[in-house]
C-alpha positions as a Markdown table, in Angstrom:
| # | Residue | x | y | z |
|---|---|---|---|---|
| 1 | Met | -64.6 | 80.3 | 156.4 |
| 2 | Arg | -65.0 | 81.8 | 152.9 |
| 3 | Glu | -67.4 | 84.6 | 152.3 |
| 4 | Thr | -70.2 | 83.9 | 149.8 |
| 5 | Asn | -70.2 | 86.3 | 146.9 |
| 6 | Phe | -73.3 | 87.1 | 144.9 |
| 7 | Val | -73.3 | 88.6 | 141.4 |
| 8 | Ile | -76.6 | 90.0 | 140.2 |
| 9 | Val | -77.4 | 89.9 | 136.5 |
| 10 | Ala | -80.4 | 91.8 | 135.1 |
| 11 | Lys | -82.4 | 90.2 | 132.3 |
| 12 | Arg | -85.3 | 91.9 | 130.5 |
| 13 | Thr | -88.2 | 89.5 | 129.8 |
| 14 | Asn | -91.6 | 90.5 | 128.5 |
| 15 | Ser | -90.8 | 94.2 | 129.3 |
| 16 | Arg | -90.0 | 93.3 | 132.9 |
| 17 | Leu | -86.6 | 93.3 | 134.5 |
| 18 | Ser | -85.8 | 90.1 | 136.4 |
| 19 | Leu | -82.7 | 89.5 | 138.5 |
| 20 | Leu | -80.7 | 86.4 | 138.4 |
| 21 | Ser | -78.0 | 85.7 | 141.0 |
| 22 | Phe | -75.0 | 83.5 | 141.1 |
| 23 | Ser | -74.9 | 81.9 | 144.5 |
| 24 | Tyr | -72.5 | 79.1 | 143.8 |
| 25 | Met | -69.2 | 80.9 | 144.5 |
| 26 | Glu | -68.5 | 78.9 | 147.7 |
| 27 | Asp | -67.6 | 75.8 | 145.7 |
| 28 | Ile | -65.6 | 77.5 | 142.9 |
| 29 | Ile | -63.1 | 80.2 | 143.8 |
| 30 | Ile | -62.5 | 83.1 | 141.5 |
| 31 | Gly | -58.7 | 83.4 | 141.1 |
| 32 | Gly | -58.3 | 79.8 | 142.2 |
| 33 | Ile | -55.9 | 77.5 | 140.4 |
| 34 | Tyr | -57.3 | 74.2 | 139.3 |
| 35 | Lys | -55.6 | 71.1 | 137.7 |
| 36 | His | -57.5 | 69.2 | 135.0 |
| 37 | Tyr | -57.6 | 65.5 | 135.6 |
| 38 | Arg | -56.7 | 64.3 | 132.0 |
| 39 | Arg | -53.9 | 66.5 | 130.8 |
| 40 | Gly | -52.7 | 67.8 | 134.2 |
| 41 | Gly | -52.8 | 71.4 | 132.9 |
| 42 | Glu | -53.4 | 74.2 | 135.4 |
| 43 | Tyr | -56.1 | 76.7 | 134.9 |
| 44 | Lys | -57.2 | 79.9 | 136.7 |
| 45 | Val | -60.9 | 80.7 | 137.3 |
| 46 | Ile | -61.6 | 84.2 | 135.9 |
| 47 | Gly | -65.3 | 84.4 | 136.8 |
| 48 | Phe | -68.8 | 83.2 | 136.1 |
| 49 | Ala | -71.3 | 83.7 | 133.3 |
| 50 | Arg | -74.7 | 82.6 | 132.2 |
| 51 | His | -75.7 | 81.2 | 128.9 |
| 52 | Ser | -77.7 | 83.8 | 127.0 |
| 53 | Glu | -80.5 | 81.4 | 126.0 |
| 54 | Thr | -80.7 | 78.8 | 128.7 |
| 55 | Leu | -79.3 | 80.8 | 131.7 |
| 56 | Glu | -77.2 | 77.8 | 132.5 |
| 57 | Glu | -74.4 | 78.7 | 135.0 |
| 58 | Leu | -70.9 | 78.6 | 133.4 |
| 59 | Val | -67.4 | 78.9 | 134.8 |
| 60 | Val | -65.0 | 81.1 | 132.9 |
| 61 | Tyr | -61.3 | 80.0 | 133.1 |
| 62 | Lys | -58.0 | 80.4 | 131.3 |
| 63 | Pro | -55.0 | 78.0 | 131.0 |
| 64 | Leu | -51.8 | 79.0 | 132.7 |
| 65 | Tyr | -49.9 | 77.8 | 129.7 |
| 66 | Asp | -50.2 | 78.5 | 125.9 |
| 67 | Thr | -50.0 | 76.4 | 122.8 |
| 68 | Pro | -49.8 | 77.3 | 119.1 |
| 69 | Glu | -53.5 | 76.3 | 118.8 |
| 70 | Phe | -54.6 | 78.2 | 121.9 |
| 71 | Pro | -52.3 | 81.2 | 122.6 |
| 72 | Glu | -52.1 | 83.2 | 125.8 |
| 73 | Gly | -55.3 | 84.9 | 126.5 |
| 74 | Thr | -57.6 | 82.1 | 125.3 |
| 75 | Leu | -60.6 | 81.8 | 127.6 |
| 76 | Trp | -62.7 | 78.7 | 128.2 |
| 77 | Val | -66.2 | 78.2 | 129.6 |
| 78 | Arg | -67.7 | 75.1 | 131.0 |
| 79 | Pro | -71.0 | 74.4 | 132.7 |
| 80 | Arg | -70.7 | 74.6 | 136.4 |
| 81 | Glu | -72.0 | 71.1 | 137.0 |
| 82 | Met | -69.4 | 69.7 | 134.6 |
| 83 | Phe | -66.6 | 71.7 | 136.1 |
| 84 | Leu | -67.4 | 70.3 | 139.6 |
| 85 | Glu | -68.2 | 66.7 | 138.6 |
| 86 | Asp | -66.2 | 63.6 | 139.3 |
| 87 | Val | -65.0 | 61.5 | 136.4 |
| 88 | Glu | -63.8 | 57.9 | 136.3 |
| 89 | Val | -60.1 | 57.3 | 135.6 |
| 90 | Asp | -58.7 | 53.7 | 135.7 |
| 91 | Gly | -61.7 | 52.6 | 137.7 |
| 92 | Glu | -61.4 | 55.4 | 140.3 |
| 93 | Met | -63.5 | 58.5 | 140.6 |
| 94 | Val | -61.5 | 61.8 | 140.6 |
| 95 | Lys | -62.5 | 65.5 | 140.4 |
| 96 | Arg | -62.5 | 66.8 | 136.8 |
| 97 | Phe | -60.8 | 69.9 | 138.2 |
| 98 | Gln | -58.8 | 69.6 | 141.4 |
| 99 | Tyr | -58.4 | 72.8 | 143.4 |
| 100 | Leu | -54.7 | 73.6 | 144.0 |
| 101 | Gly | -54.9 | 77.0 | 145.8 |
| 102 | Glu | -55.0 | 80.7 | 145.0 |
């Protein structure tokens, strides 16, 4: 069983400090390798972030390959819900990002 991790983020609002937590780390693994459904590229999850204006939960990940357009070190972010969603491919539902291991 995987331990649930929590990251606490402080945000100042109206002169008060409020705490936001990331509690979704059970379903996305930091350091995990994931395969994208369309291109088949492999990606490593680096961590989690919050959108500065909406506080939407984001997944931060990097490709395990590089291209002339996106050289090594390029990072990507995607909304958590989109990262985890199923998409239709040839009439079949598949994970947008399939977990491969650590």
